[in-house]
RODRENMI-789497 format. One record per residue (C-alpha): x, y, z; residue in one letter. Coordinates in steps of 0.02 Angstrom, whole numbers, padded with zeros to 5 digits. Layout:
% RODRENMI-789497
PT     east    north       up   residu
PT        X        Y        Z        A
...
//
This chain:
% RODRENMI-789497
PT     east    north       up   residu
PT    07068    07864    03576        E
PT    07152    07915    03718        D
PT    07195    08103    03700        G
PT    07135    08270    03710        I
PT    07081    08357    03530        R
PT    07123    08542    03468        D
PT    07049    08581    03314        R
PT    07074    08382    03225        G
PT    07251    08341    03331        R
PT    07294    08261    03477        V
PT    07349    08401    03596        T
PT    07374    08308    03771        G
PT    07340    08133    03855        V
PT    07178    08130    03934        Q
PT    07197    08047    04121        T
PT    07001    08075    04192        C
PT    06895    07988    04050        A
PT    06784    07890    04164        L
PT    06726    07939    04317        P
PT    06789    07830    04487        I
PT    06669    07705    04518        S
PT    06561    07729    04710        K
PT    06609    07667    04862        L
PT    06537    07518    04916        P
PT    06397    07521    05051        E
PT    06460    07355    05132        T
PT    06641    07277    05115        V
PT    06680    07113    05208        Q
PT    06820    07076    05334        A
PT    06881    06948    05434        P
PT    06787    06984    05577        G
PT    06629    07009    05482        G
PT    06553    07134    05358        P
PT    06602    07316    05392        V
PT    06467    07461    05328        S
PT    06545    07629    05234        V
PT    06448    07775    05242        T
PT    06487    07948    05171        L
PT    06465    08089    05314        A
PT    06489    08283    05327        T
PT    06563    08259    05494        S
PT    06688    08118    05516        V
PT    06799    08146    05672        G
PT    06820    08252    05817        D
PT    06877    08406    05732        G
PT    07054    08336    05644        D
PT    07073    08339    05471        D
PT    07040    08147    05447        S
PT    06952    08110    05309        W
PT    06864    07963    05379        G
PT    06859    07844    05533        T
PT    06836    07666    05593        F
PT    06699    07648    05720        E
PT    06732    07468    05812        Q
PT    06576    07465    05907        G
PT    06471    07485    05753        T
PT    06594    07398    05635        R
PT    06576    07565    05512        Q
PT    06684    07649    05394        I
PT    06631    07851    05406        R
PT    06710    07938    05251        I
PT    06710    08126    05228        D
PT    06578    08158    05094        S
PT    06667    08312    05052        K
PT    06831    08226    04996        A
PT    06855    08187    04810        P
PT    06820    08025    04774        R
PT    06999    07968    04733        R
PT    07023    08029    04926        H
PT    06859    07921    04978        Q
PT    06948    07776    04902        W
PT    07111    07793    04988        W
PT    07010    07822    05152        T
PT    06919    07671    05137        L
PT    07070    07564    05101        Y
PT    07157    07659    05240        H
PT    07021    07631    05362        E
PT    07007    07441    05297        L
PT    07174    07411    05353        V
PT    07130    07463    05535        H
PT    06969    07339    05526        V
PT    07100    07174    05479        A
PT    07225    07237    05599        L
PT    07078    07259    05736        N
PT    07000    07084    05687        D
PT    07177    06991    05705        A
PT    07220    07093    05876        G
PT    07361    07158    05802        L
PT    07324    07338    05836        D
PT    07337    07310    06017        E
PT    07527    07250    05973        M
PT    07568    07399    05877        M
PT    07607    07579    05901        T
PT    07479    07690    05837        G
PT    07596    07786    05737        E
PT    07655    07608    05654        A
PT    07477    07577    05618        Q
PT    07467    07730    05534        E
PT    07614    07705    05424        A
PT    07557    07551    05372        L
PT    07378    07586    05349        C
PT    07466    07740    05236        N
PT    07584    07614    05148        A
PT    07460    07496    05073        I
PT    07321    07625    05057        A
PT    07419    07707    04946        A
PT    07465    07559    04843        A
PT    07291    07512    04827        R
PT    07250    07678    04754        V
PT    07391    07671    04633        R
PT    07333    07489    04593        E
PT    07150    07528    04568        R
PT    07180    07697    04466        F
PT    07365    07704    04403        G
//
């Protein structure tokens, strides 16, 4: 049953019954595999939750972020990977890349978690 009980009657809808699954350790991308790691420090002092490091083909995600944010970050960084692998990152402004990454990550999180 999808409800929260209080003395035998349903009083609310349970929205987090199942834990959100762990992130994969490796994902396949057009240019080859990309490793995914959780780290306590991911950026250069900014407030980002993750980064894609082209040289090592590694996505680093903040281990302190809530699990849902970790998935959002994975999807966001995977768009960066795809843009890089296709050579499109050089054709787009940073602002356009971030807007595209944000839009796709938001759609994927809604698709996966509702």
